[in-house]
C-alpha angles and dihedrals in degrees: 000000000000091000091055091048092049092048090049091052091048092048092049093047094047093046092047088058092050096251118152108242098202100063146038125359095348091058090046092052093049092045091049089052090054092047094048091046090053091048091051091049091050091050092050090049092048093049091049091051091050092049091048091051090050091051091050092051091048090050090051090051091051091049090050093050091048093050091050092053106095114192091196091058091048091050092047091050089050091049092050090049091049092049090050091053092049091049092049093050092046090052092049091048093049093048092046092051096038110155094014110107132156089246089059093057111096096190098255129092120222 
């Protein structure tokens, strides 16, 4: 779009000054504008294709990470951690109350 606008401006300016557009330097300028416009369009297309490829690779990485995430493993790990906490608290309770059992209680307080 910008190339067409630039070429239009060049054509109008050259024609306004009475320059023949179909030969010599004027033709070279207009042809160069077309060539550079095509090169810019190709660069834009190439960059878009590279960005698209990068997005596709990133999506594949996310899918791979999601498939490797196992909710059962996470739950099992949580359960093991919880059991460890319960066991630790039970051990602390038993060592803190060592020697004090319900069978030792006679029913009267001294």
